[in-house]
C-alpha positions as CSV (number, residue, x, y, z in Angstrom):
1,M,0.0,0.0,0.0
2,Q,2.9,2.3,0.7
3,V,4.2,1.9,-2.9
4,N,0.8,3.0,-4.2
5,R,0.8,6.1,-2.1
6,Q,4.2,7.3,-3.2
7,K,4.5,10.2,-5.6
8,G,7.1,10.6,-8.3
9,P,8.8,8.1,-10.6
10,Q,9.1,4.5,-9.5
11,I,9.5,1.0,-10.8
12,V,7.3,-1.7,-9.4
13,I,8.3,-5.3,-10.1
14,S,5.5,-7.8,-9.4
15,A,5.1,-11.5,-9.8
16,S,2.1,-11.2,-12.0
17,G,0.3,-14.5,-11.9
18,M,-1.0,-13.3,-15.2
19,C,-2.4,-10.3,-13.3
20,E,-5.2,-12.5,-11.8
21,A,-4.5,-12.2,-8.1
22,G,-2.3,-10.6,-5.4
23,R,-0.6,-7.3,-5.1
24,I,-0.4,-6.8,-8.9
25,L,-4.1,-6.0,-8.9
26,H,-3.7,-3.2,-6.4
27,H,-0.7,-1.8,-8.3
28,L,-2.7,-1.8,-11.5
29,R,-5.7,-0.2,-9.8
30,H,-3.6,2.7,-8.7
31,K,-1.5,3.0,-11.9
32,I,-3.4,1.9,-14.9
33,H,-5.3,5.1,-15.4
34,N,-2.3,7.4,-15.7
35,S,-0.7,7.9,-19.1
36,K,2.7,8.6,-17.4
37,N,2.9,5.0,-16.3
38,T,4.0,2.0,-18.3
39,I,3.0,-1.6,-17.9
40,L,5.8,-3.8,-19.1
41,I,4.8,-7.3,-19.9
42,V,7.8,-9.6,-19.9
43,G,6.2,-13.1,-19.9
44,Y,3.5,-15.1,-21.4
45,M,-0.1,-14.1,-20.6
46,A,-2.6,-16.8,-21.2
47,Q,-5.9,-16.3,-22.9
48,H,-8.8,-15.3,-20.7
49,T,-6.6,-13.6,-18.1
50,L,-6.4,-10.0,-17.1
51,G,-2.8,-9.9,-18.1
52,R,-3.7,-11.0,-21.7
53,R,-6.6,-8.4,-21.8
54,I,-4.1,-5.7,-20.7
55,A,-1.6,-6.8,-23.3
56,D,-4.1,-7.1,-26.2
57,A,-6.0,-4.0,-25.5
58,G,-3.0,-1.9,-24.5
59,L,-0.9,-2.9,-27.5
60,A,-3.9,-2.3,-29.9
61,Y,-4.3,1.1,-28.4
62,E,-0.6,1.8,-28.8
63,E,-0.7,0.7,-32.4
64,S,-3.7,3.1,-33.1
65,G,-1.5,5.9,-31.9
66,R,-3.5,6.1,-28.7
67,K,-6.3,7.7,-30.5
68,G,-9.8,7.8,-29.2
69,V,-11.1,6.6,-25.8
70,P,-8.7,4.3,-24.0
71,P,-9.9,0.7,-23.5
72,L,-11.8,-0.1,-20.3
73,L,-10.7,-3.1,-18.3
74,R,-12.8,-4.6,-15.5
75,F,-11.1,-6.0,-12.4
76,L,-11.7,-5.8,-8.7
77,H,-15.4,-5.2,-9.4
78,K,-14.8,-1.9,-11.3
79,E,-13.8,-0.6,-14.7
80,Y,-10.5,1.2,-15.2
81,P,-9.4,3.1,-18.3
82,L,-6.2,1.7,-19.7
83,K,-4.3,5.0,-20.1
84,A,-0.9,3.6,-19.0
85,R,1.4,2.6,-21.9
86,V,1.7,-1.1,-22.5
87,V,5.0,-2.5,-23.8
88,R,5.8,-6.2,-24.3
89,I,9.3,-7.8,-24.2
90,D,9.1,-11.4,-25.4
91,G,11.6,-14.1,-24.8
92,L,11.9,-14.0,-21.0
93,S,9.8,-17.1,-20.3
94,A,10.9,-19.7,-17.7
95,H,8.8,-22.4,-19.3
96,A,10.1,-25.2,-21.4
97,D,9.2,-25.3,-25.1
98,K,7.7,-28.3,-26.9
99,N,11.1,-29.7,-27.8
100,E,12.4,-29.5,-24.3
101,M,9.2,-31.1,-22.9
102,A,9.4,-34.0,-25.4
103,Q,13.1,-34.5,-24.6
104,F,12.2,-34.6,-20.9
105,L,9.6,-37.2,-21.5
106,K,12.0,-39.3,-23.5
107,Q,14.9,-39.0,-21.1
108,S,12.9,-39.4,-17.9
109,R,12.0,-43.0,-18.7
110,L,8.8,-42.4,-16.7
111,K,5.9,-44.7,-17.5
112,V,3.5,-42.0,-18.4
113,K,-0.1,-43.3,-18.8
114,K,-1.8,-40.0,-19.8
115,I,-0.8,-36.5,-20.6
116,V,-3.2,-33.6,-20.1
117,L,-2.0,-30.4,-21.8
118,V,-3.4,-27.5,-19.8
119,H,-0.8,-24.7,-20.3
120,G,-0.7,-22.9,-23.6
121,E,-3.2,-21.9,-26.3
122,E,-5.1,-24.3,-28.5
123,E,-3.1,-23.3,-31.6
124,Q,0.1,-24.6,-30.0
125,S,-1.4,-27.3,-27.7
126,M,-3.2,-29.2,-30.5
127,P,-0.1,-29.8,-32.7
128,F,2.0,-30.6,-29.7
129,A,-0.7,-33.1,-28.6
130,E,-0.5,-34.7,-32.0
131,T,3.3,-34.9,-31.9
132,L,3.1,-36.7,-28.5
133,R,0.3,-39.0,-29.8
134,N,2.6,-40.0,-32.7
135,K,5.2,-40.9,-30.1
136,G,2.7,-43.3,-28.5
137,Y,1.4,-41.1,-25.6
138,S,-2.3,-40.8,-24.7
139,V,-2.9,-37.0,-24.7
140,T,-5.9,-34.8,-23.8
141,V,-6.3,-31.1,-24.4
142,P,-9.2,-29.9,-22.4
143,K,-11.2,-26.9,-23.5
144,F,-11.3,-23.7,-21.5
145,G,-13.3,-24.4,-18.3
146,E,-13.5,-28.1,-18.9
147,S,-12.6,-30.4,-15.9
148,V,-10.5,-33.6,-16.3
149,V,-10.6,-36.4,-13.7
150,V,-7.2,-37.8,-12.9
151,Q,-7.2,-41.4,-11.5
């Protein structure tokens, strides 16, 4: 709370959790409406998360030359105008890519009965699932909001 009350330039580094919970929500609530602020996205933001909505809406607004009414984002039971600048730096993910995951499966020598791909977007998950199926694994890619029973 003290950070949010401070005046003047500052850099706030927050573990985002895709901007879905925790302190980041409060930092955003206090900073998102000010065009002097920048929201720097340095990691992957999954579909259907506040972080992704900020990235998509903010980058589109930047590409338009910040013309017109700023996009409104709803979180913490209120709408906030996204006047802060949004900048994205890709390539700083701590997640393994599909080749690294396939290599892990092969080298681990685990007796994997079923794989459920739940992290990533459908356009990447479906081809990866097919690659794993071709290697003999049973793979499921649940749809957004779908539950999977693990036995």
